[in-house]
C-alpha positions as CSV (number, residue, x, y, z in Angstrom):
1,M,25.6,-6.0,-1.4
2,K,26.1,-8.3,-4.3
3,T,22.9,-8.6,-6.2
4,I,20.3,-6.3,-7.7
5,Y,17.9,-7.6,-5.1
6,D,20.1,-6.1,-2.4
7,F,20.1,-2.7,-4.0
8,V,16.4,-2.6,-4.8
9,S,15.3,-3.9,-1.3
10,V,17.6,-1.5,0.5
11,G,16.4,1.4,-1.7
12,I,12.8,0.7,-0.9
13,F,13.6,0.2,2.8
14,V,15.5,3.5,2.9
15,F,12.6,5.3,1.4
16,V,10.1,3.7,3.8
17,A,12.3,4.6,6.8
18,F,12.8,8.2,5.5
19,V,9.0,8.7,5.3
20,Y,8.5,7.1,8.7
21,L,11.1,9.3,10.3
22,Q,9.9,12.4,8.5
23,R,6.3,11.8,9.6
24,S,7.2,10.9,13.2
25,V,8.5,14.4,13.9
26,K,5.7,16.4,12.2
27,R,3.3,18.3,14.3
28,P,0.5,17.3,14.5
29,P,1.8,13.7,14.1
30,W,0.5,11.6,11.2
31,K,-2.1,8.9,12.0
32,D,-0.2,6.2,10.2
33,N,-0.1,2.7,11.7
34,T,3.4,1.6,12.5
35,F,2.4,-2.0,11.5
36,D,2.2,-0.8,7.9
37,Y,5.8,0.2,7.9
38,V,6.8,-3.1,9.5
39,L,5.0,-4.9,6.7
40,C,7.0,-2.9,4.2
41,A,10.2,-3.8,5.9
42,I,9.3,-7.5,6.0
43,G,8.4,-7.3,2.3
44,C,11.8,-5.9,1.5
45,A,13.6,-8.5,3.6
46,G,11.6,-11.3,2.0
47,G,12.1,-10.1,-1.5
48,N,15.8,-9.8,-0.9
49,W,16.0,-13.3,0.6
50,L,14.0,-14.8,-2.2
51,G,16.1,-13.1,-4.9
52,N,19.4,-14.2,-3.3
53,E,18.1,-17.8,-3.1
54,G,17.4,-17.9,-6.8
55,Y,13.6,-17.4,-6.7
56,D,13.7,-14.5,-9.1
57,A,10.0,-14.4,-10.1
58,A,8.8,-14.5,-6.5
59,A,11.4,-11.9,-5.4
60,I,10.4,-9.5,-8.2
61,A,6.7,-10.0,-7.4
62,L,7.2,-9.5,-3.7
63,L,9.2,-6.3,-4.1
64,I,6.7,-4.9,-6.6
65,V,3.8,-5.7,-4.2
66,T,5.7,-4.1,-1.4
67,A,6.3,-0.9,-3.3
68,I,2.7,-0.8,-4.4
69,Y,1.4,-1.4,-0.9
70,F,3.6,1.4,0.4
71,V,2.5,3.9,-2.2
72,V,-1.2,3.0,-1.9
73,R,-1.5,2.4,1.8
74,L,0.8,5.1,3.2
75,Q,0.7,7.6,0.4
76,P,4.2,9.0,0.7
77,F,3.6,11.7,-1.9
78,R,0.6,13.4,-0.2
79,S,1.0,16.7,1.4
80,A,-0.1,17.6,4.9
């Protein structure tokens, strides 16, 4: 982990994975679509790759869009 993009993308991914794992063991299980979590993971990977390749504006935009998508679509702060 050498760049800020590494830290930001891993941070977002860890939060996405934590919410996914937390919701997967709840009873009754959440009705989230697993594909939404996959899109977040792809967004993190893509933003990290773009940042490491020098496409700073695109990387920042993709990481912001990924975070917004996660918050709006999966609503990690809502209660059961």
